[in-house]
C-alpha positions as CSV (number, residue, x, y, z in Angstrom):
1,M,-7.8,-118.4,-58.4
2,P,-4.7,-117.3,-60.4
3,V,-4.9,-114.2,-62.6
4,L,-4.6,-116.3,-65.7
5,E,-7.6,-118.4,-64.7
6,R,-9.7,-115.4,-63.7
7,T,-8.9,-113.8,-67.1
8,A,-9.8,-116.9,-69.0
9,S,-13.1,-117.2,-67.0
10,A,-13.9,-113.5,-67.9
11,V,-13.3,-114.1,-71.6
12,V,-15.3,-117.3,-71.8
13,T,-18.2,-115.8,-69.8
14,A,-18.2,-112.3,-71.4
15,A,-17.3,-113.0,-75.0
16,P,-20.3,-115.2,-76.0
17,P,-23.1,-112.7,-74.9
18,I,-21.3,-109.9,-76.8
19,M,-21.1,-112.1,-79.9
20,V,-24.7,-113.2,-79.5
21,A,-25.8,-109.5,-79.2
22,V,-23.9,-108.7,-82.4
23,G,-25.4,-111.8,-84.2
24,M,-28.9,-110.9,-83.1
25,W,-28.5,-107.4,-84.4
26,F,-27.2,-108.4,-87.8
27,G,-29.6,-111.4,-87.9
28,W,-32.5,-108.9,-87.5
29,T,-31.2,-106.5,-90.0
30,G,-29.3,-108.8,-92.4
31,D,-28.8,-112.5,-93.2
32,L,-26.8,-113.9,-90.3
33,L,-29.5,-116.2,-89.1
34,G,-30.9,-118.9,-91.3
35,W,-32.7,-122.2,-90.6
36,Q,-29.4,-124.0,-90.8
37,D,-28.1,-121.9,-88.0
38,L,-31.1,-122.6,-85.8
39,L,-30.8,-126.3,-86.5
40,I,-27.1,-126.3,-85.7
41,L,-27.7,-124.4,-82.5
42,A,-30.4,-126.9,-81.4
43,L,-28.2,-129.9,-82.3
44,T,-25.0,-128.7,-80.6
45,Y,-27.0,-127.5,-77.5
46,M,-28.6,-130.9,-77.1
47,V,-25.5,-133.0,-77.8
48,I,-23.0,-131.0,-75.8
49,G,-25.6,-130.4,-73.1
50,T,-25.8,-134.1,-72.7
51,G,-22.1,-134.1,-72.0
52,V,-22.7,-131.8,-69.1
53,T,-25.9,-133.2,-67.6
54,V,-25.4,-136.9,-68.2
55,G,-21.6,-136.9,-68.2
56,F,-20.2,-134.2,-65.9
57,H,-23.1,-134.3,-63.5
58,R,-24.9,-137.6,-63.2
59,L,-22.1,-139.9,-64.2
60,L,-18.9,-138.3,-62.9
61,T,-20.0,-136.2,-60.0
62,H,-22.7,-138.5,-58.5
63,R,-22.0,-141.9,-60.0
64,S,-25.6,-142.4,-60.9
65,F,-24.6,-145.2,-63.3
66,K,-21.5,-147.0,-64.6
67,C,-20.2,-147.4,-68.1
68,S,-16.9,-148.2,-69.9
69,P,-13.8,-146.1,-69.3
70,L,-13.9,-145.0,-73.0
71,L,-17.5,-143.8,-72.7
72,R,-16.7,-142.0,-69.5
73,A,-13.9,-140.2,-71.3
74,A,-16.2,-139.4,-74.2
75,F,-18.8,-137.9,-72.0
76,A,-16.0,-135.9,-70.3
77,A,-14.8,-134.6,-73.6
78,L,-18.3,-133.8,-74.8
79,G,-19.0,-131.9,-71.5
80,S,-15.7,-130.0,-71.8
81,A,-16.9,-128.6,-75.2
82,A,-19.5,-126.6,-73.2
83,A,-16.7,-124.4,-72.0
84,E,-17.8,-124.5,-68.4
85,G,-14.3,-125.4,-67.1
86,P,-12.2,-128.6,-67.0
87,V,-14.0,-131.7,-66.0
88,I,-12.2,-132.4,-62.7
89,D,-12.5,-128.8,-61.5
90,W,-16.3,-128.9,-62.4
91,V,-16.9,-132.1,-60.5
92,A,-14.9,-131.0,-57.5
93,T,-16.8,-127.7,-57.3
94,H,-20.2,-129.4,-57.6
95,R,-19.4,-132.0,-54.9
96,R,-18.3,-129.2,-52.6
97,H,-21.6,-127.4,-53.3
98,H,-23.5,-130.5,-52.2
99,Q,-21.4,-130.9,-49.0
100,F,-22.1,-127.3,-47.9
101,S,-25.4,-126.5,-49.8
102,D,-26.5,-123.0,-48.8
103,A,-24.2,-122.9,-45.9
104,D,-20.7,-121.5,-45.3
105,G,-18.4,-123.2,-47.8
106,D,-21.0,-123.4,-50.6
107,P,-19.2,-121.9,-53.7
108,H,-22.3,-120.4,-55.2
109,S,-25.2,-120.1,-52.8
110,P,-27.5,-117.1,-53.4
111,H,-28.1,-116.9,-49.6
112,G,-26.1,-115.1,-46.9
113,H,-25.3,-112.0,-48.9
114,G,-27.3,-109.5,-46.9
115,S,-30.9,-108.8,-46.0
116,G,-33.7,-107.3,-48.0
117,W,-33.9,-106.9,-51.7
118,R,-30.3,-105.7,-52.0
119,G,-29.1,-108.9,-50.3
120,A,-31.3,-111.0,-52.5
121,V,-30.0,-109.4,-55.7
122,A,-26.4,-109.6,-54.6
123,G,-26.9,-113.2,-53.7
124,L,-28.5,-114.1,-57.0
125,V,-25.7,-112.3,-59.0
126,H,-23.1,-114.1,-57.0
127,A,-24.7,-117.5,-57.4
128,H,-25.4,-116.9,-61.1
129,V,-22.0,-115.7,-62.3
130,G,-20.1,-113.7,-59.6
131,W,-18.6,-116.7,-58.0
132,V,-16.8,-117.6,-61.3
133,F,-14.6,-114.5,-60.7
134,S,-14.0,-115.1,-57.0
135,E,-10.5,-114.9,-55.5
136,M,-11.0,-118.1,-53.5
137,E,-10.0,-121.6,-54.5
138,V,-13.4,-123.0,-55.3
139,A,-12.7,-126.6,-54.5
140,D,-9.6,-128.8,-53.7
141,E,-9.5,-131.4,-56.4
142,Q,-7.4,-133.8,-54.2
143,R,-10.2,-133.7,-51.6
144,Y,-13.3,-133.6,-53.8
145,A,-12.3,-135.4,-57.0
146,K,-9.5,-137.8,-56.0
147,D,-11.3,-140.6,-57.9
148,L,-11.1,-138.7,-61.2
149,L,-7.5,-137.7,-60.6
150,A,-6.7,-141.4,-60.4
151,D,-8.2,-142.0,-63.9
152,P,-5.6,-141.4,-66.7
153,L,-8.2,-140.9,-69.4
154,L,-10.1,-138.3,-67.4
155,R,-6.8,-136.5,-66.4
156,F,-6.0,-136.4,-70.2
157,V,-9.4,-134.9,-71.0
158,D,-9.0,-132.4,-68.1
159,Q,-5.6,-131.3,-69.2
160,T,-6.7,-130.8,-72.8
161,F,-9.8,-128.9,-72.0
162,V,-9.2,-126.1,-74.5
163,L,-8.9,-128.6,-77.3
164,W,-12.4,-129.9,-76.6
165,V,-13.8,-126.4,-76.6
166,I,-12.2,-125.8,-80.0
167,A,-13.5,-129.1,-81.2
168,G,-17.0,-128.1,-80.3
169,L,-16.6,-124.8,-82.2
170,A,-15.1,-126.7,-85.2
171,A,-18.0,-129.1,-85.3
172,A,-20.4,-126.2,-85.6
173,F,-18.4,-124.6,-88.4
174,G,-18.2,-128.0,-90.2
175,L,-21.9,-128.5,-90.0
176,G,-22.5,-125.0,-91.3
177,V,-20.3,-125.6,-94.3
178,A,-21.9,-129.0,-94.9
179,L,-25.5,-127.6,-94.8
180,T,-24.9,-124.4,-96.8
181,G,-21.9,-125.4,-99.0
182,S,-20.1,-122.2,-98.2
183,V,-17.5,-120.8,-95.7
184,A,-19.9,-117.9,-94.9
185,G,-22.4,-120.5,-93.8
186,G,-19.8,-122.1,-91.6
187,L,-19.0,-118.8,-90.0
188,T,-22.7,-118.0,-89.2
189,A,-23.0,-121.5,-87.8
190,L,-19.9,-120.8,-85.7
191,L,-21.7,-117.8,-84.3
192,W,-24.9,-119.6,-83.4
193,G,-23.7,-123.2,-82.8
194,G,-20.6,-121.8,-81.1
195,A,-20.9,-118.5,-79.2
196,A,-24.7,-118.6,-78.9
197,R,-24.7,-122.2,-77.8
198,I,-22.0,-121.5,-75.1
199,F,-24.0,-118.4,-73.9
200,F,-27.3,-120.2,-73.6
201,M,-25.7,-123.3,-72.0
202,H,-23.7,-121.3,-69.5
203,H,-26.8,-119.4,-68.3
204,A,-28.9,-122.6,-68.2
205,T,-26.3,-124.1,-65.8
206,F,-25.8,-120.8,-63.9
207,S,-29.6,-120.7,-63.4
208,I,-29.5,-124.0,-61.5
209,N,-27.0,-122.3,-59.0
210,S,-29.1,-119.2,-58.6
211,L,-32.8,-119.5,-59.5
212,C,-33.1,-123.1,-58.3
213,H,-31.9,-122.1,-54.9
214,F,-34.2,-119.2,-54.6
215,F,-37.5,-119.7,-56.5
216,G,-39.8,-122.6,-57.0
217,K,-41.2,-125.4,-54.9
218,Q,-39.7,-127.7,-52.3
219,A,-41.2,-131.1,-52.6
220,Y,-38.7,-132.8,-50.3
221,A,-37.0,-132.0,-47.0
222,T,-33.3,-131.4,-47.9
223,G,-32.1,-129.0,-45.2
224,D,-31.2,-126.4,-47.8
225,E,-32.9,-124.0,-50.2
226,S,-32.9,-126.2,-53.3
227,R,-36.1,-125.9,-55.3
228,N,-37.9,-127.3,-58.4
229,L,-38.5,-125.0,-61.3
230,A,-40.7,-126.7,-63.9
231,W,-40.3,-124.1,-66.6
232,L,-36.6,-124.5,-66.6
233,A,-36.6,-128.3,-66.9
234,I,-36.4,-128.6,-70.7
235,P,-33.6,-126.0,-71.3
236,T,-31.5,-127.6,-68.5
237,W,-32.2,-131.2,-69.7
238,G,-34.0,-132.1,-66.5
239,E,-31.6,-130.5,-64.1
240,A,-34.1,-127.9,-62.8
241,W,-35.9,-130.6,-60.7
242,H,-33.2,-129.4,-58.3
243,N,-34.9,-130.1,-55.0
244,N,-35.6,-133.6,-56.1
245,H,-31.9,-133.9,-56.9
246,H,-30.7,-132.6,-53.6
247,A,-33.1,-135.0,-51.8
248,F,-31.7,-138.0,-53.8
249,P,-28.3,-136.9,-55.3
250,T,-27.3,-140.3,-56.7
251,S,-30.6,-141.0,-58.5
252,Y,-30.2,-141.1,-62.3
253,R,-33.7,-139.5,-62.5
254,H,-34.1,-135.9,-61.3
255,G,-37.7,-135.8,-62.6
256,L,-39.1,-138.3,-60.1
257,R,-42.8,-138.0,-61.3
258,R,-44.1,-139.1,-64.6
259,W,-45.0,-135.5,-65.6
260,Q,-41.5,-134.2,-64.6
261,I,-39.7,-134.0,-68.0
262,D,-36.1,-135.2,-67.7
263,P,-34.4,-135.7,-71.0
264,A,-31.0,-136.6,-69.4
265,A,-32.7,-139.5,-67.6
266,G,-34.0,-140.7,-70.9
267,V,-30.5,-140.7,-72.3
268,I,-29.3,-142.8,-69.4
269,R,-32.2,-145.2,-69.7
270,L,-31.5,-145.7,-73.4
271,L,-27.8,-146.4,-72.7
272,E,-28.9,-149.0,-70.2
273,M,-31.3,-150.6,-72.7
274,V,-28.5,-151.1,-75.2
275,G,-26.0,-152.3,-72.7
276,L,-23.8,-149.2,-72.5
277,A,-24.8,-148.3,-68.9
278,W,-25.3,-150.5,-65.9
279,D,-25.7,-150.3,-62.1
280,V,-28.1,-147.4,-62.8
281,V,-29.2,-145.9,-59.4
282,R,-32.9,-145.9,-58.7
283,V,-34.6,-144.6,-55.6
284,D,-37.2,-146.8,-53.9
285,E,-40.6,-145.3,-53.9
286,R,-40.9,-145.7,-50.1
287,R,-37.8,-143.5,-49.7
288,I,-39.3,-140.9,-52.0
289,E,-42.5,-140.8,-50.1
290,G,-40.8,-140.8,-46.7
291,K,-38.9,-137.6,-47.6
292,A,-41.8,-135.8,-49.1
293,V,-42.9,-132.5,-47.5
294,P,-46.6,-132.5,-46.7
295,Q,-48.4,-130.2,-49.1
296,S,-51.0,-127.8,-47.7
297,A,-54.5,-128.0,-49.1
């Protein structure tokens, strides 16, 4: 990874938590946190989070459904606003993760970093955020995302990644001004709907890489350490049913049971109902049952 990219990764990863800490301090002691800020944080988290979960992950990485080229590009732009990296690089990295899940070649497995509690901590740190600063080339886009490189609209979104990050920040600022009628309100909205939203969204995604390959339950035989973490399902928009996902990667639903909350699957289902999504991938119940791990009494 070139020095410029490592520096950019450091800034994007480190700056939001610093700004959030400052905001929380002044919000506790002053007036930097109002109901408008919380509303904008929730709205931007849900909308831009959909760009990552539905767009980057289920649509572009795993082809769980099809949609028009313009909607594909819109999802890619929305996901780019999360500041988790350009879309083609994100997809290539995730596809490589699935190919080598928890084995040599996995970009962010928490396993294989030593024994005992020290090895466990080192692995979790690496999987959560350490891999972002790695010297290695995470994934070859020509190998892992050739289909996206062939799409002119997605190449454009990928090459203009910074603009979509700025657009996400500008949207938070604009909402703040609209709701409060002041530039000061726009600036506090920029803090919470911008920096805080990026911080929370980053660590929700990072938690899939780390926590969901270390803690939780394995309902299906996958040959790796992927696990389901129910308490993480809502903040990750359904992505924390991670063992389910590794068992059936192309399924549009990660929450395979009725009680497994999966908001991203609900978005895809709604798109299908209104004709904006088609060829939605569903897994036959017999396949699901056939891969289930017997549960002890």
